[in-house]
N, C-alpha and C positions, 0 to 999 in steps of 0.2 A: 515171493516177499515171505519175511518172517512176521516181526510184530509192526503194528500199525500206530503212529503216533499222530497227533493233530498236525498235518501239514508236513510229515515226516515219513520217511521209509527205511528198513534196515535189510540189506541184502548180506547172504553169506560170504564171508572174506575168503575162506578156503586159503589163508596165508600160513600154514604150517611151513616151517623151513623145509623139511624134506620135500614137500609137494611144490612149493615155489622153485626149489631147485631143480626139481625133475621137470615140471613144466615149463617153467620161464627160463632157468638158466641163464639167468643175468649176470654172469661172471664177465670179465674181459674178452675173453674169447666170443661168448655169446653176442657180446655188443658188437664186436667186430662183425660177427655174421650177420647180425641185424642191419648193420650199418651198409654191408655189401647188397643186402637184399632190398634194402629201402632205395638204394642206386639203381638196381635190376628192375625195379618196379615203376620207375619214372619213365614216362614215354610219351611223346608228342600227341598221342591221340587222347589222354587223358584230360578231364576238365582241369581247368587252371586252380581251382580251389584244392582238388585233390593233389596236384604236383606241389602247391605251397605247403600243404599239410605234412607231405613226404620230407620235403625240404627242411622243415621245422623239428621234424622227428630226427632226422639225419644230423642236424646240427645239435639237437639234446643229446642225443647219444655220443657224439663226438667231444662235447663238453664234459660229460660223465668220464669217458675214458680219459681224458687228459686228468680229471681231478684225481682219479684212482691212481693213473702212472704218478703224478707228482706228489701225491701224500699218501704214499703206503701205510705209513704208522700214524696218521693224523685223521680222525673222525670229522672235523669241521669242515674242510673245505669240500670234502666228499657229500656230506648233507647239505651244505649250502648250494652245492652244484644239482642235486635232487630236487631241492625245493625250487630253486629258480627253473628248472626245466619244468617242474611240473606246474608252476603258476602260469609259466608262459604258455604251454602246450593246452592246459585246462582253461586259459583265460580267467585266471584267478587273480585277485588282488594281492593275496600274501597266502604265505604257507608257514606251517610251524610243526617242530618236532619235539616231542617230550620223550624220555627215556624212564625206565621203570627202574625204581630204587628203593629200599625198604619203606619209606615214609610214603610213598606214591608216586608220581608222575614228574619228572624235573623238566622244565622249559630249557633246551640247549640249543635251539636254532629256529630264528623267525627270519623270514625274507619275503620282500615283495614292495610294496607302496609305502615309501619311508613315513609317510604321517600314520599310516594304520600300523605299521610296524612299532612306533614310536607309543601310540595308543594302546595296543596289545601288551606290550612291555609295561606300561605303568598302571594299567587297570587291571591285569590278570596276575595271580600268583605265580610266582617262578615254580612253586612245588605245588601241583594238583594233589590234595592230600586224598588218602582211601576214601571211598563212599562218594567222592565229589563227581561231578558231571562228565569229565574225560575219564576219570577212572573207571566208572560204570559203562561207559562205551567201549573202553578197552577189554574190560571182564566180559563182556558180551561176545567177543572174539569176532564180530559181525562187522562189515562197514556200513556205516550209517550215513545218510544225506538228510539235511536238514533244510528244506526250501526257504523257510522264514524263522529265525530264531525268536522274533517277537510273538508267533503264534505257538511257540511251544507252551504248553500248560501243566497242570497238575504237579506230579511228584517230580517231574522231569525239570521243571524250571525251578532249579535251585541258584544260590546266590552266583554261583559260576556261571551258569547260563544268562544271568541277568548282566553279569559283568561283561560278558562277551556281546550282548546286544548294546549295551552302553557305550563300548569300544568303537561302535560303528559297524559291526559285523552283522549282515542279514543273511546270507546264505553259506552253509558250511557243510564240508565233506569229510568225515574220519574215518580212517582205516588203522585198525591195530596191527602193529608188527608181532609178529609170532614166530616162536622157534620151538619146534617139537610141543606146540599147543600151548607154550609157556609165553606170557607176555613180556615182550622186549620194551615195547614204547606204543607210542600212537602217533600218527602223523596226519596233517589235515590242512585242508585248504578253505579259502574265505573268500567270499564276495561283499563289496560294500552295499551294493544294492540287491534286492529281492530278484534273483536270476538263477533257477535251480539249473543244476549241472546235467548235461546230456548224457544218455547210457554211454555214449563213446568216450566221453571224458571222464566218466566213472572207471570204467573199464582202464583206461591208460592212467589214471591215478592209482589204481590197484596194481598196475604194473609196477609203477614207481615205488609204491610201498614195498612190492617185493625185493627191489633191487636195494631200497635201505636196509632191509632185514639181512640180507645177504651181505651187503658191504659192512654192517656192523659185525655180523658173526666172523667174518674174514679178518676185519682188522683187530678184533679182540684174541682172536686167536694168534696173530702176528705179535700182539703186546704180551700175550702169554708167553710165546715162544722167546722172545727177547728177554722176558725178566728171567724164564728158566735159563738162557743162556748167560746172563748176567750172574746169576747165581753159580753156575758151572764156572764161570772164569774166575770170579772171586776164590773159589774152593781151589782151583789151580794156582792162583797166585800165592795163596797161603801154603799149599803144599811145595811149591818151588822155594818159597822163603824159608820152609823150614829144612831145606837141604843146605842151607848157606848159614849155619850158625857161628862158625867161625870167622867168616868173612863180615856178618853183620857186627860181630863184638869186636873185630879189628876196626871196622869204620867208626865205630862209637868210642873205643878206647884211645884211638889214636889222637884226636884234637884234645881229649881229656889229659893223656898224659903230657902233651905240649904245654897245656895250660898249666899243669903242674910244674913243669920245668921252668916256664917263665915266672911262676909265682915265687918259685926259691931264688930263682935270680933276684927278683925285685927286693926279696927280704935281705938278700946280701948286700944290695945297693944301699939299703936303709940301715944297714949296721955299720956303713963307712963311715968316716968322720972327716970333714962333713958328708951327709948322706948325699949321694949322685942322684939329684931329683931327675934330671933328664933322662936317665938310664932306667930309672923306676917307672917313669911314665911310658917309655917305649915299650918296657916288660908288661905295665898294664893294658896297654893297647894290643899288644899281641895275646893276651889273656881274653880280651873282648872278643877279638878276631876268632880265637879257639872255640870260646864259647857258641859264637854263632854258626861255626862250622858244624859242631856237635849237634847244636839244634837242627841245622838244615839236614844232617844225615837222618836224624830221629824223624823228622818229616816226611823224607822221602821214603824211608821204610813204614812209618805210619798209612801215608798213601797208597802203598802197594798192598798193605795188609788189610785196611779197613774197606768197608762195603761203601761204595758211593756211586750215584748215577755217571754214567760217561759224561764228559764235558770237553768239548773240542775248543783248542785255542792255538794261536800260533807259537809254535815250538821251535826253540834251537835243536834241530836234529843230532848233531854232533855231541853237544851238552847232554843231552836224554842218554845218548848210546854211552858214553864215557861214565855217567853216573851207574848205569845198570853194570859196565865192565867192572866199575869199583867194588859193587857189592860180590862180585864172585872172585876177586882178587885172591883172597885168602884159601879159597876152596881149590882153586888152580894151583897155588904154590904147593898147597897139601899133597896134591896129585901129581906133582912134578910138571906140570903143565905151563908153558910161557903163553902169554896172552899179548899179541901185538895189534897195533891199530893204524890204519892208514885212511885218514879222515879228509876228505877234500874240502879246502877253504871255499867260502862263498857260496855255498849251497842255496837254492831257492827256498823261498819260506814254505813252511810245512805247516799246515792245520789239522791237528790230530788231538787224539785224547793222550796226554803224556803217559799217563799211568798203564794206559792199555799198550801203548808202543814199549814201555819198558818190559811189561809182562813179556812180549814177544822176544825182546833181546834177551832177557833172562833164559826163558824157556830154551832158546836156540844155544846159548852159550854153555847152560848147564848139560843139555843134552850134548854139545861136541866135548866137554870135560869127561862125562860119563862113557862116552864112545871110546875114549883113549885109556881107559882104566887097565885094559888087558893088554895095551901096546907093550911089548918089552924090547924090541929093537928098533932104532931110530928115534928121532926126536918128536917130543909131544908138544904139538904147536896149534894155536888158533890165531888165525888172522881175520881181522874185522876191518870192513872197510865200507866208506860211503862215496857216491860219485854222482854227479848230476846227468840226468840222461835225456834225451829228446825224445817224444817233445817235452816240455817243462815237466820236471817230477825229479825224483831221487831214487836210486838204487842203492840197498844197504846188502851185504853178504858177510856170511859168518862160514869160514871155512875151518875144518880141522884136518888132521892126519891120523885119525883112527882107522879102525878096519876098513870102514867104508859101508857102502849100502849095497844091499843083494839086490840084482835087476829084479826079481819076482818081487821084492817088497815096495819099490818105487810107486807102481801104481796106487796102492794102497795105504802109502804113506800118511796121508793126511786124513784117512777115514777114522770116524769116531769109534774109540775101542779097540783100534788095531795098534798092537804095539810090538816092538821086535826086543824088549827087555824083559827079564824073568819077572821083575816085581813092579813092571810099569802098568799103568792104567788105560794109556792110549787115548786120552784126550788132550793133551797138552798142544800137539800139532795141529788137531782138529780145532782147537780154539784159535791158536795163532792164526790160522788161514782165515777163521771167521772175522777176525779183529783187522786183518789186514784188506779182506775184501769189503770190508763195512766203510773203511776209509778210501775205496776206490781203488785199491791196489791188486797186487798179485803175488803170492807165495808159492814157491817150487824148491825142489831139490834136484840135486845131480850129483853123480859119482866123479870121483877124481882118480886121475893116474898119477902115480903107480898105486895110490891109496888115499883114503879120506873121503869127505863128503862136503859138499857146498850148498848151504842154505842160502836163498837170495829172496828179497822181497821189495816191491817198488810201492812208492807212494806219491801221487800228484800234489803238484805245487799249488800254492795259495795264489788265487787271482790278485789281481790289482785291488779289487773290489772286497776282498777276504773271503771270498768264497771258494 
C-alpha cells in the first residue's frame, strides 16, 4: 500500500497505456481469447459459485465485443458497456467515467441504479475542475478505494467529496486512465451502502479500466484517421474540379445565356402594340426557370468544393450520375471524347453521401478522358451504365476506349500514391475505393479487349426501414 487515509487505501494502478496493452492486451482479439479461455475453464467439478462467476465474465466480455464491433467510431456505447459490465461483475450500484480536458475532468457516462444515477447527475458537477477531489485522485496515478465516504477527513473532504456522500454514495473505487503516463480520465464504481470492494473486485475493475483506456485510444486514432481521410478527399475533389474549368463555365453560362435570350424576347413582346402579355409572361417564367437552373449548378459545384462532414441520405443514383457527367461535358468535347449513358430505370433506393458519390464518378470520368488523350486511331468513347444487381443493390460501370491497363499495374491500381500518370499524385482511386467501401460496396477495375479499361463499383440498396 502507498498512502493511508482514514478508512481508505490506495494501490498502484500500473495502467500506463503501453504496459496495459502488453500485459492485458484487451483488444478485440484478446477478448475473444479470454472468452475461449473462460469457456475452457468451466467444468462440472468446479464449485457452483465459480461456474457462475465464469459465466458472468464470459457474458461481460461478449457484451464488450458486441459494443466494439457495433460502434467502431462511437465512444458512448463502448463505455456504457464497460460501465455496465464493471458494475455488474463488481456488484456495484453505479459506475461513472470522466475524461480529461483543459479545464478538468468532464463526466461523459454514468450507468447503474436509475435513482442513484439521477442523484449523481443532479448533485455532482459535470466538470470536475483542476484541484477537485477526482482531479487529485487522477493526478496521483493510483487506484483508490474509499470504504466509507462519510469517514473521509481533513483536506481530502472537500466540497466534491461532500456532494458524493450527499448523493447517497458510501463506498467508492477510482482508477485513473493513463496513456504513456498521461491522464486520459478516471473511471469509478460506487455503492449505496458501506460495503468495501474485495481484492478480486478491485483487480477486475482495474482490468476494465485498462479496457476503457485502450478502447479510447483506439477510437481516437480511428477518428483522427477519418478526419485525415476527409481532408484528403476534399483536396482530391478540389484538384479534380480544377481540371474542369471549361465544363464548369459552360454549365453556368448555359442557363444564363438562355435567360438573356428569354429576356430579349420579353422586351420584343412588350414593344408590340398592343403588348403580347401572354408571351411576356411565358418568357418571364422561362427566365425564372433558367435562374433556378443556374443556382442549382452553382450549388452543386459549391457542394463539391466546400468542406463539409459526410451526410448520408436517400439519393437518386441516376440523377447524381448525370449531374457529374454534365460537369465533364465540355472537357470531353474539347478532347474529342463522346460520352454515352445507359442508366437502368427503377433502380432500388440508395442511401449514400451524394457529394462523395459524385466525387467517385468525377474521378472515374476524368481518368477515362485523360486515358484517351493519346489515342490517335479509333473512336474516343466513354460508356457509363447503371444496373440493378442481386442481392438488392446497384452496379455502376465506366468504360473507356483508351490504351487500357497494364497487367502489372492492376494489383496496385488502388494503392495510395501509386500512379501511371507522369503528373499524377496517386490518391484519386485510393480515395474512391475508400468512399465506396465506406458505403458497403466494392470498386474494382478490369482490362477490356481489344483496348480500354472498365471500372465498376457496387452500392447496396436501402432497406425498407431506411438502413
